[in-house]
PAROKE-756886 format. One line per 3 residues: for each residue y, z, x of N, C-alpha, C. Coordinates in pm, whole numbers, plus 50000, padded with zeros to 5 digits. Layout:
BEGIN
Y,Z,X,Y,Z,X,Y,Z,X; ... $
***
This chain:
BEGIN
49880,50001,50084,49999,49999,50000,50124,49998,50087; 50222,49914,50049,50343,49905,50128,50420,50038,50123; 50483,50071,50238,50560,50195,50242,50708,50169,50203 $
50745,50043,50182,50885,50013,50156,50937,50084,50033; 50861,50079,49923,50911,50140,49798,50924,50292,49810; 50821,50366,49852,50839,50510,49865,50946,50551,49965 $
50953,50478,50077,51058,50509,50176,51196,50487,50117; 51215,50376,50043,51345,50346,49982,51383,50451,49876; 51285,50486,49791,51315,50585,49688,51342,50722,49745 $
51266,50759,49848,51293,50888,49913,51431,50889,49978; 51466,50782,50047,51598,50772,50108,51707,50778,50003; 51688,50713,49888,51789,50719,49781,51804,50858,49725 $
51689,50931,49712,51694,51069,49666,51770,51157,49762; 51744,51142,49893,51815,51221,49994,51962,51187,49998; 51994,51059,49979,52134,51019,49973,52205,51087,49856 $
52140,51092,49740,52201,51148,49620,52220,51299,49633; 52122,51368,49693,52135,51513,49717,52261,51539,49799; 52275,51468,49908,52391,51491,49997,52521,51432,49943 $
52509,51328,49857,52626,51273,49790,52697,51380,49711; 52620,51469,49646,52677,51576,49563,52751,51680,49647; 52713,51695,49775,52764,51806,49855,52916,51801,49875 $
52968,51685,49911,53114,51674,49935,53185,51598,49823; 53120,51585,49710,53176,51513,49596,53308,51574,49552; 53317,51705,49559,53435,51775,49509,53544,51798,49612 $
53520,51752,49741,53613,51784,49848,53759,51739,49822; 53781,51615,49768,53919,51577,49744,53989,51662,49636; 53915,51746,49565,53975,51830,49463,53987,51975,49506 $
53963,52005,49632,53974,52143,49679,54109,52204,49648; 54217,52128,49673,54349,52182,49651,54374,52211,49501; 54312,52124,49414,54327,52144,49269,54254,52269,49224 $
54135,52292,49274,54061,52415,49240,54133,52540,49294; 54191,52524,49414,54263,52637,49472,54386,52668,49388; 54458,52562,49343,54575,52583,49263,54542,52648,49130 $
54427,52615,49073,54382,52675,48945,54371,52826,48959; 54331,52872,49083,54313,53016,49100,54418,53076,49191; 54518,52995,49232,54629,53042,49314,54582,53115,49440 $
54499,53045,49522,54447,53102,49644,54494,53017,49762; 54479,53074,49885,54526,53006,50006,54417,52945,50090; 54448,52915,50216,54357,52842,50304,54230,52920,50330 $
54243,53051,50348,54123,53133,50375,54022,53121,50261; 54072,53131,50138,53981,53123,50020,53917,52985,50012; 53994,52880,50045,53936,52746,50040,53823,52732,50140 $
53844,52780,50263,53739,52767,50366,53619,52856,50331; 53643,52970,50269,53530,53056,50224,53447,52981,50119; 53517,52920,50025,53443,52843,49921,53365,52726,49985 $
53431,52661,50082,53364,52552,50152,53237,52602,50224; 53250,52719,50289,53138,52772,50365,53035,52842,50277; 53067,52865,50149,52966,52924,50060,52844,52834,50052 $
52865,52707,50078,52753,52611,50087,52650,52660,50187; 52697,52714,50299,52607,52764,50403,52542,52895,50356; 52612,52971,50272,52556,53092,50217,52433,53064,50129 $
52428,52947,50070,52308,52909,49996,52205,52844,50085; 52254,52767,50180,52164,52692,50266,52089,52775,50371; 52158,52868,50432,52097,52943,50542,51977,53027,50497 $
51988,53103,50387,51868,53175,50345,51750,53081,50311; 51784,52964,50257,51681,52864,50227,51612,52819,50354; 51691,52792,50457,51633,52749,50585,51557,52864,50652 $
51613,52981,50645,51552,53094,50717,51425,53146,50650; 51420,53138,50519,51305,53198,50446,51214,53093,50386; 51265,52973,50355,51183,52877,50285,51169,52746,50362 $
51181,52756,50494,51166,52633,50574,51031,52568,50562; 50931,52644,50529,50797,52591,50510,50755,52582,50364; 50854,52595,50272,50826,52593,50129,50744,52469,50089 $
50786,52352,50138,50718,52229,50102,50581,52217,50165; 50550,52297,50268,50417,52297,50324,50316,52354,50223; 50367,52443,50137,50279,52509,50041,50268,52428,49910 $
50380,52382,49856,50380,52321,49727,50390,52169,49729; 50405,52112,49848,50422,51967,49858,50568,51927,49875; 50593,51803,49915,50728,51761,49951,50809,51722,49827 $
50744,51680,49720,50818,51615,49612,50897,51712,49527; 50841,51826,49493,50909,51924,49408,51042,51973,49466; 51047,52012,49597,51178,52056,49651,51284,51948,49644 $
51246,51822,49660,51348,51716,49654,51397,51699,49511; 51308,51704,49414,51347,51694,49274,51436,51813,49233; 51398,51932,49280,51477,52050,49250,51615,52041,49309 $
51626,51985,49431,51756,51971,49496,51848,51879,49411; 51793,51774,49357,51870,51681,49274,51922,51751,49148; 51840,51832,49088,51882,51906,48966,51990,52008,49000 $
51974,52077,49114,52075,52177,49157,52211,52110,49180; 52210,51989,49241,52336,51914,49261,52404,51881,49129; 52323,51846,49028,52380,51815,48898,52437,51938,48831 $
52368,52050,48839,52414,52174,48778,52541,52223,48846; 52547,52213,48978,52665,52256,49052,52789,52176,49009; 52775,52047,49001,52885,51962,48965,52927,51984,48818 $
52828,52005,48734,52857,52033,48596,52939,52160,48579; 52907,52261,48661,52982,52389,48655,53131,52365,48684; 53158,52277,48782,53299,52250,48818,53372,52179,48707 $
53300,52103,48628,53363,52035,48515,53389,52132,48402; 53295,52220,48373,53307,52314,48262,53406,52426,48293; 53414,52472,48418,53501,52585,48451,53562,52562,48586 $
53659,52470,48597,53720,52438,48727,53804,52552,48780; 53761,52613,48890,53833,52726,48951,53774,52750,49091; 53839,52839,49165,53788,52872,49296,53651,52945,49285 $
53637,53030,49186,53510,53101,49166,53395,53002,49140; 53421,52905,49054,53319,52806,49022,53286,52722,49146; 53387,52696,49227,53366,52620,49349,53273,52696,49445 $
53291,52829,49453,53203,52911,49540,53059,52903,49490; 53038,52921,49359,52902,52919,49302,52840,52779,49318; 52919,52676,49294,52872,52539,49306,52830,52508,49450 $
52910,52554,49546,52876,52531,49685,52747,52603,49726; 52727,52726,49669,52604,52796,49696,52484,52717,49647; 52491,52664,49524,52381,52585,49466,52355,52461,49549 $
52465,52397,49594,52448,52277,49674,52384,52307,49808; 52414,52423,49864,52351,52464,49990,52202,52482,49974; 52161,52548,49866,52020,52568,49842,51949,52431,49832 $
52009,52342,49753,51951,52210,49734,51938,52132,49866; 52042,52138,49947,52036,52066,50074,51928,52123,50164; 51915,52256,50167,51814,52319,50249,51673,52275,50208 $
51651,52268,50077,51518,52226,50026,51491,52079,50057; 51591,51993,50035,51570,51851,50048,51561,51803,50190; 51640,51858,50282,51640,51806,50417,51514,51844,50492 $
51466,51963,50472,51342,52004,50541,51222,51929,50483; 51212,51925,50353,51097,51854,50291,51109,51702,50314; 51231,51649,50307,51250,51507,50318,51221,51452,50459 $
51262,51526,50558,51233,51484,50697,51085,51479,50725; 51013,51586,50681,50870,51587,50701,50800,51478,50623; 50846,51461,50497,50783,51363,50407,50802,51218,50462 $
50921,51190,50509,50948,51054,50562,50860,51024,50679; 50838,51122,50768,50752,51102,50885,50607,51082,50841; 50566,51154,50737,50428,51142,50685,50405,51005,50621 $
50506,50953,50554,50493,50821,50493,50481,50711,50601; 50566,50720,50701,50572,50614,50804,50464,50635,50909; 50420,50757,50931,50326,50786,51035,50395,50854,51154 $
50325,50947,51217,50387,51027,51323,50422,50942,51445; 50361,50823,51461,50398,50736,51572,50533,50672,51551; 50587,50685,51431,50720,50629,51400,50819,50739,51363 $
50804,50853,51432,50885,50970,51398,51032,50940,51416; 51068,50864,51520,51209,50837,51545,51268,50744,51439; 51186,50649,51392,51231,50564,51282,51251,50648,51155 $
51162,50742,51129,51175,50830,51013,51305,50911,51026; 51331,50965,51145,51453,51042,51166,51577,50957,51143; 51572,50829,51186,51684,50739,51167,51712,50715,51019 $
51605,50696,50940,51623,50672,50799,51682,50795,50730; 51630,50916,50765,51681,51037,50707,51827,51062,50743; 51859,51046,50869,51999,51071,50911,52093,50969,50852 $
52046,50842,50836,52130,50741,50775,52158,50771,50629; 52048,50803,50555,52065,50834,50413,52155,50955,50390; 52132,51062,50465,52211,51183,50446,52354,51167,50496 $
52371,51093,50602,52508,51070,50651,52590,50992,50549; 52530,50889,50494,52600,50809,50391,52628,50895,50269; 52534,50984,50236,52555,51071,50119,52667,51169,50143 $
52663,51241,50257,52768,51339,50286,52907,51278,50281; 52921,51157,50337,53051,51093,50338,53082,51017,50210; 52980,50958,50147,53003,50875,50029,53052,50951,49908 $
53010,51078,49893,53054,51154,49777,53205,51178,49778; 53260,51213,49892,53403,51238,49905,53481,51108,49883; 53430,50997,49940,53499,50873,49924,53497,50829,49779 $
53385,50845,49711,53371,50803,49571,53471,50880,49483; 53484,51010,49510,53581,51087,49429,53725,51048,49464; 53750,51024,49593,53883,50977,49630,53923,50849,49565 $
53828,50753,49558,53854,50625,49490,53873,50647,49341; 53786,50735,49284,53796,50761,49142,53932,50817,49106; 53980,50913,49184,54108,50972,49158,54220,50869,49175 $
54206,50779,49272,54305,50675,49292,54317,50580,49173; 54200,50553,49110,54200,50463,48996,54236,50535,48866; 54179,50655,48845,54199,50728,48720,54327,50808,48716 $
54377,50847,48834,54489,50940,48839,54431,51082,48843; 54518,51183,48843,54473,51325,48850,54375,51357,48735; 54262,51406,48768,54161,51444,48667,54060,51538,48732 $
53998,51624,48652,53893,51711,48700,53756,51658,48660; 53752,51537,48602,53625,51472,48571,53632,51327,48621; 53630,51310,48753,53633,51175,48810,53504,51098,48781 $
53513,50967,48785,53396,50880,48755,53282,50909,48850; 53311,50956,48972,53206,50986,49067,53113,51099,49018; 53172,51196,48945,53092,51304,48887,52999,51247,48780 $
53053,51159,48698,52972,51099,48592,52855,51020,48649; 52882,50948,48757,52774,50871,48823,52662,50963,48869; 52696,51078,48921,52597,51177,48965,52517,51228,48849 $
52586,51256,48738,52517,51311,48617,52414,51211,48563; 52442,51083,48581,52348,50983,48533,52233,50961,48635; 52263,50952,48759,52164,50911,48860,52070,51024,48899 $
52122,51145,48923,52043,51250,48979,51921,51289,48895; 51934,51310,48764,51816,51343,48684,51707,51236,48687; 51751,51110,48685,51653,50997,48691,51580,51001,48822 $
51653,51021,48933,51590,51025,49063,51500,51147,49080; 51532,51257,49013,51445,51375,49017,51308,51345,48959; 51309,51271,48846,51179,51231,48784,51106,51137,48875 $
51179,51042,48936,51114,50946,49027,51055,51018,49144; 51124,51119,49198,51076,51194,49315,50942,51256,49285; 50928,51310,49165,50801,51372,49128,50684,51271,49119 $
50722,51143,49103,50622,51037,49093,50592,50965,49223; 50655,51007,49331,50625,50945,49461,50484,50983,49505; 50422,50896,49588,50284,50926,49630,50271,51054,49712 $
50164,51124,49691,50141,51250,49767,50072,51211,49899; 50150,51203,50005,50100,51168,50135,50056,51296,50210; 50133,51402,50188,50108,51526,50260,49990,51599,50199 $
49938,51696,50274,49829,51782,50224,49882,51926,50227; 49918,51974,50108,49968,52112,50100,49869,52212,50163; 49928,52309,50233,49847,52408,50304,49860,52545,50242 $
49757,52626,50242,49761,52760,50180,49837,52859,50269; 49965,52833,50289,50047,52920,50373,50140,53004,50284; 50199,53105,50341,50294,53189,50268,50415,53106,50224 $
50465,53134,50102,50584,53063,50056,50707,53103,50142; 50709,53222,50194,50819,53268,50281,50781,53247,50425; 50835,53144,50484,50802,53114,50624,50932,53091,50701 $
50945,53157,50814,51064,53144,50896,51066,53012,50973; 51187,52969,51015,51196,52842,51091,51122,52852,51224; 51098,52733,51282,51045,52724,51418,51150,52662,51506 $
51165,52720,51627,51258,52663,51727,51176,52612,51842; 51143,52481,51845,51053,52429,51949,51108,52455,52090; 51018,52484,52180,51056,52512,52317,51130,52391,52378 $
51237,52421,52451,51313,52316,52521,51416,52243,52437; 51444,52294,52316,51539,52218,52232,51669,52299,52206; 51692,52407,52282,51810,52490,52256,51941,52410,52269 $
51946,52317,52365,52072,52244,52387,52099,52148,52270; 51992,52099,52207,52014,52011,52091,52069,52091,51974; 52017,52214,51956,52072,52299,51850,52218,52337,51880 $
52247,52371,52003,52383,52406,52040,52479,52290,52021; 52434,52167,52052,52516,52051,52031,52543,52027,51883; 52439,52049,51800,52462,52037,51655,52562,52138,51605 $
52554,52259,51653,52652,52362,51613,52795,52317,51646; 52814,52271,51768,52947,52224,51810,52993,52106,51728; 52906,52010,51710,52944,51884,51643,52979,51914,51496 $
52896,51992,51433,52917,52016,51289,53033,52116,51263; 53066,52197,51361,53186,52278,51345,53309,52188,51338; 53308,52081,51415,53419,51984,51412,53422,51913,51280 $
53306,51872,51230,53299,51806,51098,53347,51902,50989; 53310,52028,51000,53353,52129,50902,53505,52143,50900; 53566,52142,51018,53710,52146,51024,53775,52024,50957 $
53712,51909,50981,53764,51784,50926,53757,51784,50772; 53649,51838,50720,53629,51835,50576,53706,51945,50504; 53714,52066,50566,53773,52179,50495,53921,52202,50525 $
53961,52184,50650,54096,52221,50690,54192,52100,50698; 54145,51989,50747,54231,51871,50759,54288,51829,50624; 54210,51828,50513,54267,51791,50382,54384,51879,50341 $
54383,52005,50378,54495,52094,50343,54622,52052,50418; 54605,52013,50544,54720,51966,50623,54772,51831,50571; 54677,51745,50534,54717,51615,50478,54796,51633,50349 $
54746,51722,50265,54815,51751,50139,54956,51808,50164; 54968,51892,50266,55099,51952,50298,55196,51846,50345; 55146,51735,50398,55229,51628,50450,55234,51506,50354 $
55201,51532,50228,55203,51430,50121,55109,51313,50156; 54998,51343,50221,54899,51243,50256,54763,51273,50190; 54767,51354,50085,54644,51398,50021,54559,51285,49968 $
54619,51174,49936,54544,51058,49889,54448,50999,49990; 54468,51036,50116,54378,50984,50222,54258,51076,50248; 54250,51188,50178,54145,51285,50204,54005,51225,50192 $
53977,51152,50082,53846,51097,50062,53809,51004,50176; 53902,50920,50222,53873,50826,50332,53848,50901,50462; 53926,51005,50489,53907,51080,50612,53771,51145,50616 $
53730,51207,50502,53597,51269,50498,53486,51167,50509; 53507,51052,50445,53408,50943,50455,53393,50897,50600; 53505,50874,50665,53501,50829,50806,53438,50936,50895 $
53459,51066,50862,53407,51178,50940,53254,51171,50949; 53195,51097,50859,53047,51089,50856,52997,50946,50871; 53067,50850,50805,53016,50712,50801,53012,50645,50938 $
53112,50669,51022,53111,50607,51153,52989,50652,51234; 52952,50777,51215,52833,50828,51279,52708,50750,51234; 52703,50719,51105,52593,50636,51055,52590,50500,51125 $
52705,50439,51145,52709,50310,51213,52661,50317,51358; 52678,50436,51422,52638,50455,51559,52487,50488,51574; 52421,50518,51466,52282,50563,51476,52187,50457,51535 $
52202,50327,51501,52115,50229,51563,52131,50224,51715; 52255,50241,51766,52278,50247,51908,52213,50373,51966; 52228,50486,51898,52170,50611,51945,52016,50599,51951 $
51959,50523,51859,51813,50509,51853,51762,50440,51978; 51844,50350,52038,51801,50276,52156,51820,50357,52285; 51883,50473,52274,51905,50560,52391,51799,50670,52393 $
51780,50724,52511,51695,50845,52518,51768,50959,52447; 51693,51057,52397,51758,51170,52327,51854,51244,52419; 51816,51263,52544,51903,51337,52636,52034,51261,52659 $
52024,51128,52674,52147,51051,52697,52237,51050,52577; 52179,51036,52459,52259,51040,52336,52327,51176,52320; 52254,51281,52357,52313,51413,52349,52431,51430,52443 $
52417,51380,52564,52522,51390,52665,52648,51316,52615; 52629,51198,52558,52743,51125,52506,52811,51200,52393; 52732,51266,52309,52790,51346,52202,52876,51455,52256 $
52831,51523,52365,52911,51630,52423,53048,51582,52470; 53057,51458,52515,53184,51401,52559,53274,51370,52440; 53216,51312,52336,53297,51261,52224,53345,51372,52131 $
53272,51483,52123,53310,51591,52029,53451,51641,52057; 53478,51694,52179,53617,51744,52201,53721,51636,52209; 53680,51520,52265,53777,51406,52274,53828,51366,52138 $
53736,51350,52043,53776,51307,51908,53866,51409,51840; 53835,51539,51856,53917,51638,51788,54055,51648,51849; 54067,51625,51981,54198,51627,52042,54287,51513,51990 $
54226,51397,51968,54301,51285,51913,54343,51318,51770; 54249,51377,51694,54280,51415,51555,54393,51518,51551; 54384,51614,51640,54487,51718,51646,54624,51657,51679 $
54625,51563,51773,54750,51494,51806,54807,51422,51682; 54718,51362,51604,54762,51294,51483,54825,51385,51383; 54765,51504,51364,54821,51603,51272,54954,51657,51324 $
54957,51686,51453,55079,51741,51516,55195,51642,51507; 55167,51513,51540,55271,51413,51541,55291,51348,51403; 55204,51383,51308,55209,51325,51172,55189,51173,51177 $
55094,51132,51259,55059,50989,51276,54918,50970,51214; 54912,50910,51098,54786,50897,51026,54684,50819,51106; 54727,50718,51182,54634,50637,51259,54555,50722,51357 $
54624,50817,51426,54555,50908,51518,54454,50996,51447; 54491,51041,51327,54398,51124,51247,54273,51043,51217; 54287,50917,51178,54173,50833,51144,54089,50802,51267 $
54156,50771,51377,54080,50740,51501,54003,50863,51548; 54069,50977,51554,54004,51100,51597,53887,51136,51507; 53903,51114,51375,53794,51140,51283,53675,51049,51314 $
53703,50924,51346,53595,50829,51374,53519,50870,51501; 53591,50914,51603,53525,50953,51728,53439,51077,51707; 53492,51178,51636,53408,51297,51614,53290,51262,51526 $
53308,51168,51436,53194,51123,51350,53083,51061,51434; 53123,50978,51529,53025,50916,51618,52941,51021,51691; 53006,51128,51730,52934,51236,51798,52849,51317,51703 $
52906,51357,51591,52839,51450,51502,52722,51385,51428; 52750,51276,51360,52646,51217,51272,52583,51095,51336; 52621,51060,51457,52558,50949,51525,52469,50998,51634 $
52521,51014,51754,52442,51045,51871,52376,51182,51864; 52452,51285,51832,52400,51421,51835,52295,51443,51722; 52329,51404,51601,52240,51427,51485,52106,51359,51502 $
52108,51230,51534,51981,51157,51546,51898,51208,51662; 51962,51225,51779,51887,51274,51893,51823,51410,51870; 51897,51500,51806,51845,51634,51782,51731,51633,51679 $
51749,51561,51571,51646,51557,51467,51520,51492,51520; 51533,51384,51598,51418,51317,51654,51347,51408,51755; 51423,51482,51834,51365,51565,51940,51283,51679,51879 $
51338,51749,51781,51263,51863,51724,51142,51816,51644; 51152,51697,51585,51040,51640,51512,50925,51603,51609; 50961,51549,51723,50861,51514,51824,50794,51636,51885 $
50871,51744,51900,50819,51862,51970,50745,51957,51879; 50748,51932,51749,50677,52020,51657,50602,51936,51556; 50505,51854,51599,50437,51763,51508,50361,51832,51394 $
50322,51957,51413,50247,52027,51309,50335,52119,51223; 50466,52122,51254,50555,52212,51183,50692,52147,51166; 50693,52020,51122,50819,51947,51120,50919,52006,51022 $
50873,52051,50903,50967,52105,50807,51034,52231,50861; 50958,52317,50922,51014,52444,50974,51098,52418,51101; 51060,52320,51181,51139,52285,51298,51273,52226,51256 $
51273,52145,51152,51398,52091,51096,51487,52202,51045; 51423,52301,50978,51499,52414,50933,51563,52489,51051; 51489,52505,51160,51545,52570,51278,51666,52500,51333 $
51659,52365,51335,51771,52286,51386,51894,52305,51297; 51872,52305,51165,51988,52319,51076,52043,52460,51074; 51965,52557,51117,52021,52694,51135,52134,52689,51238 $
52107,52620,51351,52210,52601,51451,52329,52528,51390; 52298,52413,51325,52404,52324,51277,52496,52392,51177; 52440,52467,51085,52524,52524,50978,52588,52656,51022 $
52539,52716,51126,52613,52827,51187,52746,52772,51236; 52743,52657,51301,52867,52596,51349,52951,52543,51237; 52884,52496,51129,52954,52433,51016,53038,52534,50935 $
53001,52664,50944,53064,52760,50857,53155,52861,50927; 53101,52937,51020,53183,53051,51077,53310,53004,51144; 53309,52903,51231,53437,52861,51290,53539,52815,51186 $
53489,52753,51079,53579,52704,50974,53646,52820,50900; 53564,52922,50866,53622,53039,50800,53727,53107,50890; 53691,53124,51018,53784,53185,51112,53913,53104,51121 $
53900,52972,51123,54020,52887,51130,54103,52897,51005; 54037,52914,50888,54110,52930,50763,54190,53061,50764; 54132,53168,50817,54201,53295,50829,54321,53282,50924 $
54298,53215,51035,54406,53193,51131,54517,53108,51068; 54477,53009,50985,54579,52924,50925,54672,53003,50831; 54613,53097,50759,54699,53179,50674,54795,53269,50751 $
54751,53306,50874,54835,53394,50956,54934,53315,51044; 54884,53206,51103,54966,53135,51203,55011,52996,51161; 54948,52943,51058,54974,52804,51017,54856,52718,51054 $
54840,52608,50980,54723,52521,50997,54721,52457,51136; 54836,52411,51184,54840,52343,51314,54800,52439,51428; 54851,52560,51424,54814,52657,51526,54666,52691,51522 $
54614,52702,51403,54469,52730,51388,54386,52619,51446; 54428,52494,51424,54355,52381,51480,54363,52381,51632; 54477,52418,51688,54493,52419,51830,54402,52525,51894 $
54391,52643,51831,54301,52747,51880,54157,52699,51875; 54122,52636,51763,53985,52579,51750,53956,52482,51863; 54050,52391,51893,54031,52292,51998,54006,52359,52135 $
54084,52462,52165,54070,52531,52293,53931,52595,52303; 53892,52663,52197,53757,52728,52198,53650,52622,52209; 53665,52513,52135,53563,52407,52136,53543,52349,52276 $
53651,52319,52345,53643,52266,52481,53571,52361,52575; 53612,52490,52564,53552,52591,52653,53402,52603,52629; 53364,52614,52504,53222,52631,52473,53142,52507,52511 $
53196,52389,52490,53130,52266,52530,53102,52265,52682; 53203,52302,52758,53189,52302,52905,53080,52401,52947; 53078,52518,52886,52979,52619,52923,52838,52570,52888 $
52817,52509,52771,52687,52461,52733,52638,52351,52825; 52727,52256,52856,52687,52144,52941,52651,52191,53079; 52731,52282,53135,52699,52332,53270,52567,52411,53272 $
52546,52489,53168,52423,52565,53159,52303,52470,53147; 52315,52371,53067,52208,52273,53045,52175,52200,53176; 52276,52152,53242,52255,52074,53366,52198,52158,53481 $
52241,52281,53486,52197,52368,53594,52064,52436,53566; 52028,52436,53440,51902,52502,53399,51910,52651,53419; 52032,52709,53405,52051,52849,53433,51983,52937,53329 $
51966,52885,53207,51905,52965,53101,51776,52895,53058; 51665,52965,53054,51543,52897,53012,51551,52854,52868; 51477,52747,52832,51482,52701,52695,51438,52810,52596 $
51485,52798,52476,51449,52896,52372,51299,52880,52346; 51228,52989,52349,51084,52981,52326,51057,52946,52181; 50946,52882,52157,50907,52850,52022,50894,52982,51943 $
50955,52986,51826,50955,53105,51750,50875,53082,51622; 50773,53154,51601,50688,53138,51487,50651,53274,51431; 50720,53311,51326,50690,53441,51264,50628,53424,51127 $
50569,53304,51106,50511,53276,50978,50384,53350,50960 $
***
């Protein structure tokens, strides 16, 4: 039986799960205004996504090993629909926090199960191809949701029910039913439902790179829109968030032709470089610099670093891919949340521009330390952790 249909449907399901995650991003300022809250509250709501995702990764990384890959993906699609529906019924900062929690749980379920499932469909000898398909689908989803809402708002005008939300309400339930009908390639194992992530030996630098890269993406998605809105450029938010992820998708075929180590090294160079250009654009109020900096950080975050890291942990944990993927995303979402919340608090105290400058200084310092440690081999790789 051809793998094209199940691979395509699985990729579409993963795209839709992640499409829902940033769907509401261009409306952050509207939800904040409804509840009269500042930058710290916005970044807390943004990072609430990680509050749902991290427990899922930490405790349910092997969930799909027990019940199969299809149910977690279908459940993630339903959670995305419920989260978006909540924002329509009760638009506020509180609803945004709850919605982001639900979206985090869904992403945790879908990415761990989906990565393992895609590799099982294609075969373990094509693990890097499977990783490329997963990273492509999720990258397009993460960026596409924000762009779709941005376009919808541009066409419809100010509204809390953009056409992009309606598209999700129609597509996600249908895809949830389709996900349940996909072929059962995996063989569920009689393991505990509560299983901790695995951190394969020798992959610590890939996790650290993901934390750095996604902290930059988090800043772009959560903090940059506030600065754009303050400078009457709020209409560009959807495009900025889309570019923050889509350019990385375009770079993934190039990353696939490189060794994982080389792709990782290039990511380490591009992460701080891109954010410095973006910072210059915000400081000088030059939109072109903001867009260029966003594109460079995207190439690092969702192109070279994301693909190399996902492929590496998948190759090093052939018998525990779901839990190894969970371990990688623990690193990634640690970076995606805590620095952003800290920057939001700094923004309320010092201003958005000053908070971004502090973030850039810390980012450069940490990048240099990680690269020097990696090259010198001063710290032994993280040992494989299996507490299942």
